[in-house]
C-alpha positions in Angstrom: -115.2 -38.2 129.2 -113.2 -35.8 126.5 -109.9 -37.5 127.5 -111.5 -41.0 127.1 -112.7 -39.8 123.7 -109.5 -38.3 122.7 -107.3 -41.4 123.4 -109.9 -43.4 121.3 -109.4 -41.3 118.5 -105.9 -41.1 118.8 -105.7 -45.0 119.0 -108.1 -45.1 115.9 -105.6 -42.8 113.8 -102.5 -44.8 114.8 -104.0 -48.4 113.7 -105.2 -46.5 110.5 -101.5 -45.0 110.2 -99.8 -48.5 110.7 -102.6 -51.1 108.8 -101.9 -48.5 105.8 -97.7 -49.2 106.0 -96.8 -51.9 103.5 -93.4 -53.3 102.8 -93.7 -52.8 99.6 -93.9 -49.5 99.6 -91.6 -47.2 98.5 -89.7 -46.6 101.9 -89.8 -50.5 102.3 -88.0 -53.4 100.4 -90.5 -53.4 97.8 -88.3 -51.4 95.2 -85.4 -54.1 95.7 -88.1 -56.6 93.8 -87.6 -54.5 90.9 -84.3 -53.3 91.1 -82.0 -55.1 87.9 -82.2 -56.0 84.6 -85.0 -58.2 82.9 -85.4 -59.3 79.0 -88.6 -58.8 78.1 -90.6 -60.7 75.6 -93.6 -60.1 73.3 -94.2 -63.2 72.0 -91.4 -65.3 70.7 -87.8 -64.0 71.7 -86.2 -61.2 73.3 -87.7 -57.9 72.5 -85.8 -55.5 75.0 -84.3 -55.2 78.2 -85.7 -53.0 81.2 -83.4 -51.8 83.8 -84.7 -50.6 86.8 -81.9 -48.4 89.2 -82.4 -48.2 92.5 -82.2 -45.0 92.6 -85.7 -44.8 90.9 -85.2 -44.3 87.1 -85.6 -46.8 84.6 -84.8 -47.4 81.1 -85.2 -49.8 78.1 -82.7 -51.0 75.9 -81.7 -52.8 73.1 -79.0 -54.0 75.2 -78.6 -55.7 78.5 -76.4 -53.2 79.7 -78.5 -50.1 78.9 -75.9 -48.8 76.9 -78.7 -48.6 73.6 -81.5 -46.7 75.4 -84.5 -46.3 74.1 -87.4 -45.5 76.3 -87.1 -44.0 80.2 -88.7 -42.7 83.1 -88.5 -43.0 86.8 -91.2 -45.2 88.9 -92.0 -45.4 92.3 -93.1 -48.9 93.8 -96.6 -49.0 96.0 -98.5 -52.2 97.5 -95.8 -54.7 95.0 -96.4 -52.2 91.7 -94.2 -50.0 90.0 -95.7 -47.1 88.4 -94.0 -43.9 86.3 -93.8 -41.6 83.8 -92.3 -42.6 80.4 -90.5 -40.8 77.5 -90.2 -42.3 74.2 -87.6 -39.4 72.6 -88.9 -38.2 69.8 -92.3 -40.0 69.6 -94.1 -39.3 72.9 -95.1 -39.6 76.9 -96.6 -42.1 78.3 -96.5 -44.6 81.6 -95.4 -47.5 83.2 -97.2 -50.2 85.3 -95.2 -53.2 86.2 -96.0 -56.0 88.8 -93.5 -59.4 89.8 -95.4 -62.8 90.1 -92.8 -64.9 91.4 -90.1 -64.3 89.4 -92.2 -63.3 86.4 -92.4 -59.1 85.6 -95.6 -58.3 83.9 -95.0 -54.8 82.2 -97.5 -52.5 80.6 -96.3 -50.1 78.5 -99.0 -47.2 78.5 -98.3 -45.2 74.8 -100.2 -41.8 75.5 -99.4 -40.3 71.8 -102.0 -43.0 70.9 -105.7 -41.8 71.2 -107.0 -43.7 72.6 -103.6 -44.9 75.2 -102.6 -47.8 73.2 -101.1 -50.6 76.0 -98.1 -53.1 75.1 -97.8 -55.9 77.0 -94.6 -57.4 78.2 -93.0 -60.5 80.0 -89.8 -60.1 81.4 -87.2 -62.0 83.0 -84.6 -61.0 85.6 -81.1 -61.9 84.3 
């Protein structure tokens, strides 16, 4: 009886682990969807560019090549959502939350130096 219970428990645990694995996790292909340069807009016209690097770092720049960095941080992808801390030099800390729907990036830029936190939404197109 104990062998049967132990086998059932092992099957249950293995099933939970397999169900929890997702192809968009950090170890899967989810990061590749984000990697690259995105032109960010807020209203009319391009505001900035966000560059998601394959090494798990990101930066926001005034230029598409990243040479005029404004903000930066790291990110991880889980279940098709990129999240990570943000540093805005001389201003404060925050975080980003990004999702992709088709060819469109939705970025929530969360500024922790405001109380309550300020959420600044951007839309991005990969270039």
